[in-house]
C-alpha positions, 0 to 999 in steps of 0.5 A, spaced: 457 077 542 454 075 548 447 079 549 446 081 556 439 080 559 435 086 560 434 087 568 427 090 570 425 096 573 418 097 576 415 103 578 410 101 584 404 106 586 398 104 590 392 107 591 392 104 599 398 107 601 399 115 601 401 118 596 408 122 595 408 128 597 414 130 592 417 128 586 418 120 587 415 113 588 412 109 593 417 104 591 421 102 585 422 094 584 430 093 581 430 085 579 428 083 585 430 088 590 424 093 591 426 100 595 420 103 599 421 110 599 421 114 606 413 113 608 410 117 613 404 116 618 400 120 613 393 118 612 391 115 605 385 118 605 386 125 608 394 127 607 394 129 614 399 127 619 395 122 625 397 125 631 403 123 636 409 119 635 407 112 636 400 113 632 404 115 626 409 110 626 403 105 626 401 109 620 407 108 617 408 102 617 401 100 614 403 105 609 409 101 607 405 095 608 401 097 603 406 099 599 410 092 599 404 089 597 403 092 591 410 091 588 409 084 591 413 083 597 411 084 604 414 086 611 417 079 611 421 081 606 423 087 609 432 086 609 433 093 612 429 098 616 431 105 616 427 111 621 428 118 621 426 121 628 425 128 629 427 127 636 431 120 639 427 121 645 422 117 641 425 112 639 421 108 646 415 109 643 416 108 636 420 101 638 414 099 642 409 100 635 415 097 631 414 090 635 407 089 634 410 088 627 416 085 627 415 080 632 421 075 630 426 074 624 428 082 625 431 085 619 437 090 619 435 097 621 438 104 622 435 109 627 437 116 626 435 124 629 435 128 623 433 136 623 427 135 620 422 131 617 417 133 610 410 136 613 414 136 620 413 128 621 415 126 627 417 119 624 419 117 616 421 110 615 424 107 609 426 100 607 430 094 602 426 089 602 425 082 597 420 079 592 418 072 590 419 066 594 424 068 600 428 063 604 430 066 611 436 062 615 440 064 620 
């Protein structure tokens, strides 16, 4: 009888990003795939939302970056981003901030307007990324 190897499911937590606002982990690593929970534009020290959609987008991405780093990953290893907006009219503003971080070799992405976000946030961003050495080809 062959025994299958055990896959690792690692729970990720870092003080360098805003803590979860509900019962979930900042991220979970399954084998070499990182699933990052929705990141809000929360200041990690005050746990309050920063003002405005551009600032919230920037802060959400900073929280995501810190979470990915804690998971032995990075923004360059993101495979898919999902962006949730309170108002799709903010799409252009979010994209302006987004392209300061993602400048080439863009990950796949979806963007939706939703009825409401936690803490009445204007934007929430989640991602799926990889760990370890990753080579991008096109």
